[in-house]
N, C-alpha and C positions, 0 to 999 in steps of 0.2 A: 150375639152368640148364636141365634137361630140360623143366621146366614153363614156362620163360620163352619167349615168342614174340619172338625176337630176329632181325631181318632187316636187317642193316646195309647201307647204300648203299655199294657197292664203290668208288664215286668219292670218297666221303668218306675211306675208308681210303687210297686212292691219293694223295690230296692231301698226305699226310704224307711221301711218298717223293719228295723234290724236290731240285733244284739250281737253276741259273740258269734252267732251263726249268721254272718252278714250275707244278704242276698246281693247278687252281682248285677249291676245295671247293664243293659244291652250294649251301651256305648263302650263300657270297659271290656266286656266280653269280646267285642269286635276289635278293640285295640290289641288285645292279647292274641287273637286269631291272626291278626295282621303280621305278627312276628314269625308265623309258620311259613314254610315255602308254599307258594300258590299251587305248585304242582300236586300237592296232597289232595286238593279239592277237585282235581280233574282225573283222579285215579279211582276206578270203581272197586279197587281192592284195599284201599286205605281204611284202617279201622280206628275208631276213636272211642275213648272211655272217659266218662266223667264219674269218678268213684265217690263223689260227694255231692250228688245232684240235689238241689233245693228247689229252684224254680224251673230247671230245665233249659235255662237260657243258653248255655254253651252248646248243647245238643241242637237246640232250635236254630241258632245262628250258623252252626256247621252245616245243618241240613239245607239252609238257604244257599250256601256256597256250593254244596255238592249238586244241588238241583241245577245250578247254572253250569258248573264245571263238567257235568256228565251228560249234558243235553245232546251232544253229538254222538256219544257212545251209546246212550239209551234214549232215543228220541221220544218214545211214548212216555207221557208224563206219569201215568199211573204205574207203569212198570218201573220207572225211575224212582218214584216214591217208595214202592214196595222194596226195591233193592236197597235203597239208602237206609231205610228204617230197620229192615230185618237183617242186613248183612254188614252194615258199616257203623251204626251208632249204638252205643251201649252206655248204660248208666246204673249207678248204685245210689239209691236215695238214702238220705240220712235219717229220715223218719217216715212213718206211714203217711202222714199228711203231705210231706214234700214229694213222696212218690206219686200221689194223686195229682198234685200240682204239676210235677214234671211231665207226666204223661199227657195231661191236658194241654200243656204248652207245646209239646213235641208232636203228639199224635192227634191233637185236637179232640181228645177223648180221654177221660181218666181211666177208661177200660180199653186196653190195647186192642182187643178183638171185638169191641163194641160196634154198634150200628153206625156211629159217627166217626170212627177211627179212619184216618186217611191212608192207613196201611192195611192191605188185604191179606198179608201173609201170616199174621199172628193167630195162634190157636189157643192162647191163654190170656188172662186178663192183664198180666204184668208186661208182656212183650219183652223188650230188651232193657226196660228200666225197672230194675228189681228192688224189692225191699223184703228182707227176711228178718224178723225181729230177733235180735241177738242179745244174749245175756252177758253180763260181766263175769269174769272169773276171779273170785275173791281169794286173797291170801293176806293175812295179817291186816285186814281192814282196807286194803287197796286192790284195785283191779290189776292183774299181772300184765295186761295189754296196754291200758291207757292211764293207769295210776289214779283213776277216779276213786273218790271216797265211798266206801261201802255205806257209811252212815247217811250220806247224801243221796246216793243213786240206787240203793237197794229198795225198790218200790213195789207197790201193788201192781198186779197184772195189767190193769187198765191204763197205766201211765207209761210214758216213754222211758226207756232205760238209758238212752243216749250212749248205748254200747254200739258204736258205729261199726257196721259189718265189715268194711274194708280193712280195718286195722285190728279186728278181734279174731284174727286167725294167723297161724304160722304159714299157711299155704294160700296166699291170695290168688294164685293161678287157678285154683280149683273152683273159684266162684263162678267163672264162665267156662268151665270144663276145658282148662288148659289152652284157652284161646290167646293168641298173640295180638297185641295192640301196637299200632304205629304211634299213636298220640294219646297221652294221658294228660288231662287238663281239668282244672277245677279250682274251687274256692273252699278250702276245708274249714271245719269249725276251728276256732282259735284257741279255746281253753276250756277246762273243766275244773270244778271245785275239787280241791285236794283235801278238804276237811280241816284246813288250818284255821288259825285265828281270824275272826272277822269274815271277810269275803275273799280269803286266800284262794288262789287258783293257779294251776300249772298249765303251761302251754301244751297244746296237743297237736298243732298243725304240722310240726316236724315229723310226726309219726306217719302221716299220710304220704309225705314226700319219700321217706325211707321205704315205706311199703311199696310205693309206686315203682321205685327203682328195682325192686325184686322182680317185677314183671318184664324188665328189660325192654322198655319201649324205645322207639327211635327218637321221640321227642317227649319232653315232660315240661309242663308249665303250670304253675300254681300261684295264686294270690295269697300272700301271707303278711302278718304284721312285720314291720321292719325292726322290731326289738331284738331279733336274733343277731343283728349286726354286732352288738356289744353286750347284751344282757339276756335276761330271761331265765327263769328257774329251770335247771337241768338241761340247758341248751349248749353247754360248753363243747360236748362231743359233736353235736350237730353243727355248731358253728365251724369247728375245725374241718368237718367233712365238706361243708359247703365251700370254705375258703380254699381248700386244697384240690377241689374238683375242677379241673380245667375244661370240663365239658359244659360248664355253665357259660354260655356265650353272650347272655344279655341279662342285665338287671335294670328294671325301670323302677325308680324310687320316687315316692311322693312324701314329702315331709309333713304335709297336711292331709290327713285322710279324707277330709271333705272334698278334696279335688276329684276323688274317684268314687267315694261313697257319700253323696250329699246327705247331711244330717246325721252322719255316724261319726263319732269321735273315737278314734283308735289312737291311744297315746303312742307317740314316737313315729307315727306315720305308717304307710302301707307300701309294699313293693310286689312286683311280680317278676318272675325270671323265666328264661328259656334254657333248657338243658338239652343238648344234642349228643346222643350216644356216640356217633361216629365223627364228631367234629370237635377237635381240641384246640385250645389256643387262649389268647388273651380275652378278657370279658369286656364287652361294651357296657359301661355304666352310664345310665341317663338319670339325672337328678332334676326333679321339678321342685322349685322352692319359690313361693310368693310370686308366681307368675313368670318366673324365668326358668330356662331349660339349659342344662349344661351336660355336654357329652364328653366322655373320656374312654380310653381303652387301656386297661391295666390288668396286672396280675392281682387276684383277690387276696393272695396270702402274703403280701409285702409286710403287713402288720398282723398282730394277733387278733385284731378285730377288723371289721369292715368299715373303712372310712367312707361315709356316704357322700361327703362334699369333696369333689375332685379338686377344687381350688385350695383345700386345706392341706393336701398331700405335700406339695413342695415346702410349705411352712413347717410341717411336722418333720420332714427330712432335715431341714436346716437346724431346727431346734435340738433334735435328738442325735445329730451326727457325732458330736463329741461329748455326749451326756454320759457321765460315768455312773450316775445314780439317779433314779426317778423319785419323785416326791412320795410315791405310794409307800415307801419304806418308813416314812414318818407318820403316816396316817393310821389311826387306831382302827380296830374292827368295831362292830356294834357292841354296845354295853361295855365301854372302856373300863368302868369300875364295877362291873357285875350287877348294876342296878337296872331293872326293867323300867319301861316307860310308866307303868302303873304303880311304881313304888310310892308308898305313902310317906309324906314328910313327917319327920320326928320333931319333938320340941327342942331337943339339943343334940349335939354330936358334931359330926364333920360338916362344915358348910358345903351345900350341894346345890347345883343348878338343876332345876326341874324343867318344866316347859317354859316357853317365853312368857306365858300368862302368869304362871305361878311364881317364876323368878327364883331367887336364892332362898332355900330353907335349910334343913339339916337332915343328915342321914346317920343311922346307927353305925358306929365304927365297926361293929362286928359284921355288918352287911356289906361293907366296902372292901373290895379287893383291889390290888394294884399290880397286875401282872406286867405292866409295861414300865413300872418304876417311875411314874410321872406325877404322882400325887403332890410331891414337894417342888414341882416346877411351875413356871408360868405356862399356861395352856391357852391355845386358841381353839375355842369351841364353835362348831358350826352344826346346823341341823342336817340330818341324813336325807331329808327331802326338801332341799332349798327352793325347788321350783314347783312345789305342790300346786296342782291345778293347771299347769301349762302342759298342753299336749301337742300344740302346733309348733314344731321346731323350725318352721320357716320364719317365725317372728323372733326378734331379738330376745336373748335369754339373759337372766340376771345372775343367779346363783347367790353370791355372798355380798353383804353390805353391812353398814353399821347396825341396821335394824334387826338383823337375824343372827348376828354373831356376838360372841362374848369372850372377853379375856378373863380367864379364871386365875386367881392368885395362887401362890403356893399354899398347899393345905386344903384347897377346894377341889371337889369332885363334881360329877354330873351323872344324870341318869341316861338311859338309852335315847332320850330326846335329843342328845347331841353326840357327835363323834369328836375326838380330839384330832384336829388337823395338824397340830404340831405342838411340841413341848420344849421349853428352853429354860436355861438357868437364870436369865435376867429379863427384866421387863423390856429393856431396849431391844433385845433380840426378838421377842414375841411381837413387838410393835413393828419392827422391820419386816418380819415374816408376814404379818397382816397386810402391810402395804404391798408386798409381793403378790399375795393372793388376790388383792383387790384390783390389780391391773387387768385391763381388758385382754391382754395377750395371754396371761396365765389362765384366765377363765375361758378363753377361746380354746386353748389346748384341752381343758377339761371337757368342754362341749363336744369335742370329737369322739368321746367315749360314752356319752350319755344318750340313752334312748328312752328314758322314763324319768319320773320325778325323783327317783332314788339315786343317791350317790354313795358309793362305797370306796374303800381304799384302792381298789383295782382301777377306778376311773381316773386316777392321777398318774397313770403310767407314762404319759407323754410330757409331763411337766418336770423339768430338771430340778433336782434338789441342789441348791447353791451351797449347801454344807454350812457356810458361814453367812449369817444375816446381820447386816448393820446398815443404819441410815434409812432413808425412805426410797422405795423403788417406784419408778415411773415407767410408763410404756415407752417413752423416748429412750430410756436407758436400755430396756430389753430389746427394742428394735435394733439399736446399734450393736448390742451384744450378740444377737442372733442373725444379724444381717437381713432384717425384714424390710423389703422395699416398699415404696409408697402404694403400689397397687395391692400388695398383700396386706398392708395395714388398712387400707380402705375396706377390704373384705372383712378383716377381723372386726373393724369398727362397726360394720353393718350388722354383725351377728350378736354383739354383746351390749347389754344395757350399761350405761354409766352408773356407778354406785350412787352418785349424788341425785339421781332421778328415781331412786327406789324406796321412797318412804323412810328415810333414815331416822333413827332415834339413837341417842347416845346412852350408854350404860354408865352413868356417872358413878355408880357405886363400885364398879369393879376395875377401875384403872387409877 
């Protein structure tokens, strides 16, 4: 060790100490910068903004490129440094601590005009990496800008408010006195507590993207969770905006967040994108999954959600081509009988399925509602979070199997611990339906809409409703029905676990 010349980049080490405000590793920052036109880094008038600076890594790596690109135009090294830091690089820190860290990374001094700062042009301590403590604007217990919970984030003066300056204004252009930016780039905070039950939180990253577009940059690139593809609280409008915006020229998708953020587990994976104001067309989608890389070029709005796996698109097209009705019309919403998860079992009443652990107990008839008129039918019950704990979608996914599903008899209900995937008049129909759901092909179609552990009725939009269910369904039958070729089947087979390998147990009491 003494003889080894080991000089680690402190920002690489820091990238592993993360939560919802994930620090960006230098290698990832440079991958994103590589998507920008190289000419930007040899133009002394190009301006860059990181509106969510944490470690300063983007500004630091941009500065390195500018130092090389401007060497001919500004030969004197100190003059070049002064120009780059005072005229081209700008940042808005997310907290006071990260403002100091960012300045230390970029200016080599936490005080921009300090003795050790490598830029001689600053006359104040912040330089071009600013932090002004901002307060939330409360209305009915929520912040009008970011929807943060007043109960959680209204704090004493000494604590951080997490009211991020960039999105807590209707006029972001005034932060730097109406300055225009060619490139806006960064890694925004991902979510904030919304004051809901348990650890409920709402996404916040989309607000930084929407705010950045107001500044009308030439290029916009941000790293965000991939959950916006198909889910996320309050993201329906944002998803539609993204899918219909043909200025998004590239999306780079990582199904396993550890590939870009070592040691950080972001459910559903991570992506970054490149948006170009003056360049419209098809989007290049690059998907990284379990060591493999797949490129495709496509319109993002072909489907209501973004299909991350390009190999799945021709399969979905085949299956849905003549599909008159999707399975989501059969699937119940949460609390199909009006009973919450924490509903207490009664000594007598209507037979009711609680959690897997508690099993079948009873519910008070007065507490049970039947809005879907399915109480007297045979019901196929499944958990709303069938892949709880799985966050790496590059690995095979299971969903439903004998061990986590139940066939409820006529007259039986369930709590919110289950959703009703289908209800039928006869036992034979529900058994046939169950075999349909257990096929790898059907569960693969479900996978295309899932980006977290939760599954709702909307996730069944690509699965055809066969209307009439009889006999036992197999993948061989469905492959023939939907013209799925061998290559497509091998891809399906690689993505879905076999039900017999998933810790099955039989519910002897309920069939």
